[in-house]
C-alpha positions in Angstrom: 0.0 0.0 0.0 1.4 3.4 -0.9 0.6 6.4 1.3 -0.5 8.4 -1.8 -3.2 5.7 -2.3 -4.2 6.2 1.4 -5.0 9.9 0.9 -7.2 9.4 -2.2 -9.1 6.1 -1.7 -12.0 7.7 0.2 -12.7 10.5 -2.3 -15.7 8.8 -3.8 -17.0 7.6 -0.4 -17.4 10.9 1.4 -21.2 11.1 1.5 -21.5 7.6 3.0 -18.6 8.2 5.4 -20.3 11.4 6.7 -23.7 9.6 7.2 -22.8 6.2 8.3 -19.4 6.0 10.2 -19.5 5.8 14.0 -18.5 8.7 16.2 -16.5 8.4 19.4 -17.9 8.0 22.9 -18.0 11.2 25.0 -16.5 9.1 27.9 -13.2 9.5 26.0 -13.1 13.1 27.3 -13.4 11.9 30.9 -10.6 9.5 30.5 -8.3 12.2 29.0 -9.3 14.7 31.7 -8.5 12.2 34.5 -5.4 10.7 33.0 -3.9 13.5 30.9 -5.3 16.6 32.5 -7.3 17.7 29.4 -8.8 21.1 29.9 -10.9 23.2 27.5 -8.1 25.7 27.1 -5.7 23.1 25.6 -5.0 23.3 21.9 -5.6 20.1 19.9 -4.6 19.1 16.5 -6.6 16.2 14.9 -4.4 14.5 12.3 -6.3 12.8 9.5 -9.4 14.7 10.7 -11.5 13.6 7.7 -15.1 14.5 8.1 -14.6 15.8 11.6 -16.0 13.0 13.8 -13.2 13.1 16.4 -12.6 16.9 16.1 -16.3 17.4 17.0 -15.8 15.8 20.4 -13.0 18.2 21.4 -14.7 21.2 20.0 -17.7 20.4 22.2 -15.3 20.3 25.1 -14.3 23.9 24.4 -10.9 23.1 22.8 -9.4 25.0 19.8 -8.8 22.3 17.2 -6.6 22.3 14.1 -7.9 19.6 11.7 -5.2 18.4 9.4 -6.5 16.4 6.4 -4.8 15.6 3.0 -7.9 14.5 1.1 -9.7 17.5 -0.4 -13.2 15.9 -0.5 -12.9 14.6 3.1 -11.5 18.0 4.2 -14.4 19.8 2.6 -16.9 17.5 4.3 -15.3 18.2 7.6 -15.4 21.9 7.1 -19.1 21.8 6.3 -19.8 19.5 9.2 -18.0 21.8 11.7 -18.9 25.1 10.0 -20.6 26.4 13.1 -17.6 25.8 15.3 -15.5 29.0 15.6 -12.6 27.1 17.3 -12.0 24.8 14.3 -9.4 25.6 11.7 -9.0 23.2 8.7 -5.6 22.7 7.2 -4.3 20.8 4.2 -1.5 18.5 5.5 -0.5 15.0 6.4 0.6 13.2 9.5 4.2 13.4 8.2 4.0 17.1 7.2 1.3 19.0 9.1 2.3 22.5 8.2 2.0 23.6 11.8 4.7 25.5 13.7 7.1 24.0 16.3 5.7 23.3 19.8 2.3 24.8 19.1 -0.2 22.1 20.4 -1.0 20.5 23.7 -2.7 17.4 22.4 -2.3 15.5 19.1 -5.2 13.2 18.3 -5.6 10.7 15.5 -8.6 8.6 14.8 -9.4 5.9 12.3 -6.8 7.4 9.9 -3.8 6.4 12.1 -3.2 3.1 10.4 -2.5 4.9 7.1 0.4 6.9 8.6 4.1 6.4 8.0 4.8 5.7 11.7 8.4 6.8 11.8 7.8 10.1 9.9 4.6 10.9 11.7 6.4 10.4 15.1 9.1 12.9 14.1 6.5 15.4 13.1 4.4 14.9 16.2 7.5 15.5 18.4 8.2 18.7 16.5 4.7 20.3 16.8 4.0 19.1 20.4 4.6 21.5 23.3 6.9 20.2 26.0 4.9 17.5 28.0 2.3 17.4 25.3 0.1 14.3 24.8 -0.7 12.0 21.9 -4.0 10.2 21.7 -4.8 7.5 19.1 -8.4 6.2 19.0 -10.3 4.0 16.7 -13.5 1.9 16.6 -12.9 -1.8 16.2 -15.8 -4.0 15.2 -16.4 -6.8 17.7 -16.3 -9.6 15.3 -17.1 -12.4 17.8 -20.0 -10.5 19.5 -22.8 -12.4 17.7 -23.9 -14.2 14.5 -24.5 -10.9 12.7 -21.0 -9.6 13.4 -19.4 -12.9 12.4 -21.4 -13.1 9.1 -20.7 -9.5 8.3 -17.0 -10.2 8.7 -17.3 -13.2 6.4 -19.0 -11.0 3.8 -16.1 -8.5 3.9 -13.6 -11.4 3.4 -15.6 -12.8 0.5 -16.3 -9.6 -1.4 -13.8 -7.0 -0.2 -11.3 -5.8 -2.8 -8.3 -5.7 -0.3 -10.0 -6.3 3.0 -7.3 -8.5 4.6 -4.5 -6.0 3.6 -6.4 -3.1 5.3 -7.3 -5.2 8.4 -3.7 -6.3 8.8 -2.5 -2.7 8.6 -4.3 -1.8 11.9 -1.6 -1.6 14.7 -1.3 -4.1 17.5 -0.3 -3.3 21.0 3.4 -3.9 20.2 3.2 -1.4 17.3 1.8 1.3 19.6 4.5 0.5 22.2 7.1 1.1 19.5 5.4 4.3 18.4 5.2 5.9 21.9 8.2 4.2 23.4 8.4 1.4 26.0 6.5 2.4 29.1 5.1 5.6 27.7 1.7 4.5 26.5 -1.6 3.5 28.2 -4.6 1.7 26.8 -8.3 1.9 27.6 -11.4 0.6 25.8 -14.9 1.9 25.7 -18.1 0.2 24.3 -19.7 1.8 21.2 -22.4 0.8 18.8 -24.5 1.8 15.8 -28.0 0.8 14.8 -28.9 0.6 11.1 -32.0 0.1 8.9 -31.3 -1.6 5.6 -30.2 1.5 3.7 -28.0 2.5 6.7 -26.3 -0.9 6.7 -25.7 -0.5 2.9 -24.2 2.9 3.4 -22.0 1.7 6.3 -20.5 -0.9 4.0 -20.1 1.4 1.0 -18.1 3.8 3.2 -15.4 1.3 3.7 -12.4 1.7 1.4 -12.2 -2.0 0.6 -15.9 -2.3 -0.4 -16.2 -2.7 -4.2 -18.1 0.2 -5.8 -20.8 0.1 -8.5 -19.5 -1.3 -11.7 -17.2 -3.8 -10.0 -18.1 -7.4 -10.5 -18.4 -8.0 -6.7 -20.7 -5.0 -6.1 -24.1 -6.5 -6.8 -23.4 -9.9 -5.3 -22.1 -8.1 -2.2 -25.2 -6.0 -1.8 -27.5 -9.0 -2.3 -25.6 -10.9 0.4 -25.8 -7.9 2.7 -29.6 -7.6 2.2 -29.9 -11.3 3.0 -27.8 -10.8 6.1 -30.0 -7.9 7.2 -33.2 -9.9 6.7 -31.8 -12.8 8.8 -30.8 -10.6 11.7 -33.0 -7.5 11.8 -35.2 -6.9 14.8 -37.9 -4.3 14.2 -36.2 -3.3 11.0 -32.8 -2.6 12.5 -29.5 -4.3 13.2 -26.8 -3.4 15.7 -23.1 -3.1 14.9 -21.0 -3.2 18.1 -17.5 -1.8 18.5 -14.7 -1.5 21.1 -13.3 2.0 21.0 -9.6 1.5 21.4 -7.8 4.4 23.1 -4.0 4.7 23.3 -2.6 7.7 25.0 0.8 8.9 26.4 3.8 11.1 25.9 6.3 10.2 23.2 9.7 9.0 24.5 12.8 10.9 23.5 14.1 8.0 21.4 
């Protein structure tokens, strides 16, 4: 996978991403307040801010937020989503070259986009823009595959029809990857429950928002959607299905080496 590919592969999926991707639990703010001393006056930069789902949480906390996003379509969607937030500033940049000045932010956050970063280059950039004793917070929603029959069968559908699902899944960091990124002994982990409920069209949109889902015109698109509709019918209750997640939260200060 090239990092150029990572910055463009969501361009045609923005509308579904905005409508159907999960947000982040507000309890995240409590954890960061207790463990990292997060206050409303702290300056946050959200790297790979996308459509603004993670930025929104900190803006509602009163923080000033710089949203750094390389994809023009995603960045525009985030700007529209957060247009009413005076404390939000949208920037064209990447995790490896944010365009921010030295030692200018108290917290760096990264959501679902983190697995696309070049870890070594991003780490150098994070150290440059963080104030002394600043914090890094990496958070993403991980589907609970073994939670129930629906979750397991949805996973099987992705494996069967996804264009490069295994490659993307394997790119998500494990605990040892995060330990290497932060430095031994510098990172802590928490997990929060999260979920979404979908009607049929919502479940279709959630699938379409994924970068590994084939798009209309691909030979797998129609068979995938038929299989998804069958999955929905088998598991819906009152016209809805529930997708459950564990929200993984890694936070700490970066070591000097």
